[in-house]
N, C-alpha and C positions, 0 to 999 in steps of 0.2 A: 673782744667777742670771739673767743676761740672756737665756739661751736659753729660759727658762720663760715670760717675759712674752709673746712673740709667740704661743706656743702657747695662752695664755689668751685673748689678744685675738681671735684668729681665730674661735673659736666665739661669743664675745660679739658680734663684728661681724656674724656670720651671723644671730644672733638679732635684732639691730637691723635688718638688711635684711628679715627676715621681718616685723617689726613695721611697717616702712614699706610693704612690699608689701601687707600685710593692710589697711592704711588705704585703699589704692586699690581693693581687691577689693570691699569692702563687707561686709555682715553676712549675706547669704544666698547660696544656691547651692552647687554642688559645690566650686567653687574656694575659697570661704570655709571650708567644712568641711575641705578638704585643708590649707589654710593653718593652721587651728586645730590640726590634728594635728601639722603640721610645727613650729609654734611650741612646742607642748607638749613635743615630743620634744627640741627644741633647748634649751628652758629646763631640762629635767631634766639634760641633758648639762652645762650651764653651772652647775648647782646647786652647793650647798655641797660635795658630794663631789668635784667636779672641782677646785674651788678648794683643798680640803683636800689632794688629791693633788698639785697644783702647788706647794703650800706646804711639802711634806715636805722637799725639798732645803734650803730656808731654815732649817727647824727643825733639820735634821741639821748644818748648817754652824754654827749658833749655838743651842746648846741652851737659852739664856736667853730665847728668844722664846716 
């Protein structure tokens, strides 16, 4: 399922960018709080539910998975 992989990688890459940016922002201030909210939102999106959804076509194609 080659079309699924880029769809999975894009949100994961965004989360990595948030983590990198968070390191430069520091631990205090409004920007740090905003980054924490953004990272939490993105982490929920990339969570097991997203991976489960992306894995459904694989399981449909091969029911032995």
